[in-house]
C-alpha positions, -999 to +999 in steps of 0.1 A: +171+216+034+149+203+062+161+205+098+143+181+122+130+200+152+142+185+185+126+191+219+160+196+237+193+213+229+211+206+197+245+210+213+260+207+248+294+217+262+311+188+280+331+193+312+363+191+293+352+220+271+344+200+240+311+203+222+288+174+217+260+177+190+232+155+179+253+148+147+280+133+169+257+106+182+261+071+167+235+059+143+207+038+158+219+006+142+255+010+155+280-017+163+287-010+200+323-001+210+334+016+241+338+051+225+302+050+211+288+039+244+307+068+261+292+093+236+257+081+244+263+083+281+278+118+278+248+129+258+224+117+285+245+130+314+248+165+298+212+168+287+215+163+250+192+132+252+171+120+280+177+085+292+144+071+279+151+087+244+185+070+243+171+036+254+144+038+227+167+052+200+193+025+205+169-003+214+187-008+248+172-024+279+171-003+310+195-027+327+220-025+298+221+013+300+224+013+338+253-012+336+271+011+312+267+041+335+276+021+366+308+007+349+319+042+339+312+056+373+332+029+391+360+022+366+361+049+339+354+046+302+378+016+298+353-005+317+330-002+286+355-022+265+343-058+260+377-071+270+375-053+303+338-055+310+338-090+324+367-082+347+350-050+360+316-066+362+326-088+391+340-060+412 
């Protein structure tokens, strides 16, 4: 079995005590839902991925990633839901 070397940690402990690993990250060609966006944000915030690596891996724009982070900071994870995003975007 071949294990890909990574430059950063392979696991991080989140503030709630749960463990997030590289294996928990969504695949690069994922269909975006709020929970997957939240996992990527948690990985960046806790040092599992750097922001540039996440942007490149998931083919995101800088603005898109920042909007996710801003929405969560202001309104919580529910703000990442498509049905809520437009409402929160205007506040």
